[in-house]
BATIMI-203039 format. One record per residue (C-alpha): y, z, x; residue number from 1. Coordinates in Angstrom, 2 decimals. Each point is the difference from the previous one (the first is absolute). Example, Ala and Ser with C-alpha at 12.3 -4.5 7.8 and 13.67 -1.06 7.14 Angstrom:
// BATIMI-203039
-4.50,7.80,12.30,1
3.44,-0.66,1.37,2
This chain:
// BATIMI-203039
36.86,25.55,15.62,1
3.14,-1.79,-2.19,2
-0.04,-0.23,-3.45,3
0.59,-3.63,-0.03,4
-3.18,-0.65,2.56,5
-2.10,2.12,-2.91,6
1.70,-2.57,-2.74,7
-0.66,-2.74,2.21,8
-3.82,1.25,0.60,9
-0.36,0.79,-4.02,10
1.21,-3.62,-0.55,11
-2.16,-1.67,2.15,12
-2.96,1.83,-1.03,13
0.43,-0.38,-4.08,14
1.28,-3.76,0.89,15
-3.68,-0.59,1.97,16
-1.89,2.08,-2.61,17
1.26,-1.59,-3.40,18
2.20,-2.87,0.57,19
-0.87,-2.43,2.98,20
-3.05,-1.54,-1.45,21
1.69,-0.92,-3.11,22
2.57,-2.98,-0.21,23
1.20,1.32,-3.10,24
0.76,3.27,1.30,25
1.25,-1.39,3.55,26
3.20,-1.85,-1.93,27
0.34,2.96,-2.31,28
0.50,2.12,3.05,29
2.44,-2.65,1.75,30
1.96,-0.36,-3.30,31
0.61,3.85,-0.09,32
0.94,0.31,3.77,33
2.23,-2.75,-0.33,34
1.69,1.79,-2.93,35
0.29,3.06,1.88,36
1.84,-1.93,3.16,37
2.23,-1.35,-2.43,38
0.77,3.34,-2.18,39
0.58,1.89,3.37,40
2.38,-2.86,1.38,41
1.94,-0.03,-3.14,42
0.35,4.03,0.26,43
0.84,-0.95,3.69,44
2.69,-1.63,-0.87,45
1.55,1.15,-2.89,46
0.52,3.33,1.85,47
1.21,-1.64,2.98,48
2.59,-1.65,-2.33,49
0.95,3.11,-1.62,50
-1.14,-1.26,-3.77,51
-1.76,2.41,-2.38,52
-2.49,-1.57,-2.23,53
2.29,-0.85,-2.85,54
2.67,-1.73,2.77,55
-3.05,-2.45,0.73,56
-0.83,-0.19,-3.58,57
3.73,-1.34,-0.92,58
-0.08,-2.53,2.74,59
-3.55,-1.39,-0.85,60
0.00,0.07,-3.54,61
-3.32,2.30,-0.21,62
-0.07,3.34,-1.54,63
0.47,3.09,2.39,64
-3.62,0.81,-1.34,65
-1.36,-3.41,1.27,66
1.76,0.82,3.22,67
-1.79,3.35,0.25,68
-3.23,-1.58,-0.87,69
0.39,-2.67,2.51,70
0.40,2.69,2.77,71
-2.56,1.79,-1.12,72
-2.31,-3.06,0.14,73
-0.82,0.56,-3.73,74
2.16,-2.73,-1.81,75
-2.04,-1.87,-2.39,76
2.12,-2.90,-0.61,77
0.42,-3.31,2.29,78
0.41,1.06,3.55,79
0.92,-3.68,1.14,80
3.02,0.08,-2.16,81
0.86,3.96,0.28,82
-0.05,-0.58,4.15,83
2.25,-3.51,-0.68,84
2.42,1.84,-2.07,85
0.25,3.26,2.58,86
0.30,-2.49,2.86,87
2.76,-1.74,-1.64,88
2.03,3.28,-0.88,89
-0.60,1.19,3.59,90
1.90,-2.98,1.08,91
2.89,0.80,-2.50,92
């Protein structure tokens, strides 16, 4: 059995057991998933462009620490604003 299958099964089990009957937790889980997907996309694009976090920070106006936190889905700031700045930076 692949590790991805185990993770998927574990996610499904925990979601079904703890989240699915609570609308507030459902929204929270969706928000986390969206942020994780955005974080992965930013990381992938940045690496494909051979950019460091410092490079992306310079183009976006964010700090390297903010870029790191975003890529780790641990950013406490305004996600929409940060993503807009990063999108603009990737277009440079």
